[in-house]
N, C-alpha and C positions, 0 to 999 in steps of 0.2 A: 574466446568469443570476440566478436567485432564490436568495439565500443563506439557509441554515438558521439560525434564531435562536440555537440552542444553540452554534453555532460562534463567535458574537461575544461570548459571555459566559464568558471564561476567567479563572481566578485564577492569577496568576503564582507566588505564594508563600503558604504558610500563615503567619499572623501569629505563632502560637505558636512555629513553627520559627525565624522570624527572631529572636525574642526569646532563643532558646536558643543563638544563635551557631553555632559549629562543630558542636555536638551536634545542633542542629536541621537543619543541612545533611546530616549523616550520616543522620539519620532520613528526610529527604527522599529521598536516594539509595536507601535501603533500600525505601521505599515504591515508588519508580519501578521498581526491579529486581523487586520482588514483583509489581507490576502487569504488567510485561513478561512474566514467566513465566505469570501467570494468563491474559493475552490470548493467548499462544501456545497454551495448552491449550484455551481457548475457540475459537480459530480451527480447531484440529484437530477438536474436537467438532462445531463448526458445519459444517465440510466433510463430515464423516462423516454428520451428520444429513440432509444433502441428497444423500447417496450420491455424493459428490465432484462429479459433473457439475452438480447443482443447488445444491450447498453452497459451492463455492469462492468464487464472486463475492460472495454476501451475507456470507459469513464475512470476506472481505477488507475489504469496506466497513464492516462492524461493527467490525472491529479498527482500521481507520484512524480511525473516529469516536471511539474511545476514546483511541487513541495521539495524536491531534491536539489533545486537550484537557488542558492542564496541571492543571486542577483535579481531573480524574479521576485522572491519574497520581499526583498528590500526596495523593490521598485527602481533598480538601477539598470535593468536589462533593456536591450534595444526594443524587444517586444514584451509586452506586459503579460500578466497571468491569463487574462481572457483570451488573447490571441494565441499564446503558447498552448493553452488547454485545448482549444478547438482545432488547432493545426495538428496536434498530436492525436486527438480523438479521431479525426478523419484518416490520418496516415496509418494509425494502428488498428483501425476498426476490425478488419478481417483477420489479421494476424492474432490480435488479442482474443478474438472469439474462437479461433481454432485452438489456441492454447487453453481456453476456458472450458472446452467440452468435457474433459475428465472431471473437472470440479462440479459441473452440473450433475454428472452421473453420481459422483460421490455424495452430493447433496441429496439426491433422491434416495439413495441407499440409507443415509443417516436419518432422513425423515421417516422412512419405513421402519427403521429400527426403533426410533422413539415412539412410534405408534404401536409397535408390537410389545415393547417392554412392559407397559402397565398391565398387560394381559397375562404375563408370565410370572412364575414364582419359582423359588428354589434355586438350585445351582445353575440351571439354564439361564434364568434371569440375571444372575450375578455375572456369569460368563459373558453374556451378551452386553451387559452394561460396561464391563471392562473393555470389551472389543470396540464398542461404539465410542467410548471416551477416548481410547487410543487413536482410533481412526479420525475423530474430530480434531484432536490436537495436531496430528500429523497433517491433516488437510489444511488447518489454519496456517501452519508454518510454511507448508509447500505453496499455498496460495499467495501468501505475502512474498515469498521468494520469487515466485513466477512474475508477480507484478513488478517487483524491483528489477528483475532481469529484463523484462520487456521494455521498461522505461530506460534502461541503460545500454542494451545491446541491440544490434540489428539482425541477429540470427533468426532463422526460421522457428516456427512454433514448436516443432518436434525437438530441435536442439535445445531450446529454452526449457522445455519440460524435462528433458533428460538431466540438465544441469540443476534444475529446481529439485529433482528427486535426490541428487547426489549431495548437494551443498548442505542441507540441514543436518543429516546424520554425521557429516564430517566437520561440522561447525557447531558443536553442542552449546557453547557459550552464546553464540548468535541466536540459536533456536530458543534457548531459555529466555534470552532477552526479549525476543518477539512475543513469546507466550506471556511473560510477565507484563509487558506493555499492553497487550490485548486484554488480559484479565483486569489489570489495574484500571484501564479506561472503561471497561464494562461496569466495574464497581463504581467508578466516578459518576458515570451518567445515570446509574441507578439511584444515586443520592442526589444528583443535580441534573434531572432530566431536561432542564432548559438548555443544556449544552448540546443535546442531540441534534436539534434542527439548526443550530448555529455552526458547530464544528464537529459534529458527530462522526463524519467520515474523514475529515481533513486531519484531525489530530492523530488518530492511530495510523493512518497512511504515512504521515510525515515521520512519525517515530520509527515505525518498522522499516520504512524505506531507507532511512538514514542508518539504522543499525545494520541492515544488510549491505548497504553501500560501503560502510566502513570495513566490513569483512571482505568484500570484493576488492576494495582498495589494497588491503593487506596482502591478499592473494596475488594481485597483479604486481605489487611492489616486490614480492618474493620471487617472482618468475624472472 
């Protein structure tokens, strides 16, 4: 696939912060936390700007593009998080939405299953529950993979979706890591709901995007 140039030019640390020692590291963490909160707000605004249905996918891709770059997180990039987010949002709007069509369809099917399940009993209910759970887990991993691929590569929506379907079953450790991260974050916000409006979308996007990016880096290095 065709890698985006901006993904290959990341700055690990700011020189001034390294020179400041522990105070520099504290400043780095403060910048990262501030950026995470900002990205979460931008994700919500981007989702609303597209009336949810047309806004969710491009907002997620734009957020992943920001969260996957250390130079933007640390505030050392030429363009900050705000500009990077909206530039990516506009550029990826239609491609991201084309890639998101299957997930909306799967979402409707899952919602229908969850509505039907309470009305069933016996083996049929158990079988449908297993099917729905498996479909949900597969959809979560494939969705996260699609977001990471859209933020990393410039290929068309169809090519991205094909790769997103192939990568998870051939990268079981990555898929397990994504599911563990999502479940762990869901449990965390259930205990600390105050985190949801602050970094509810930014934290899981940052974790899963970097997990998938690490796997893609290993694949590219092996080629």
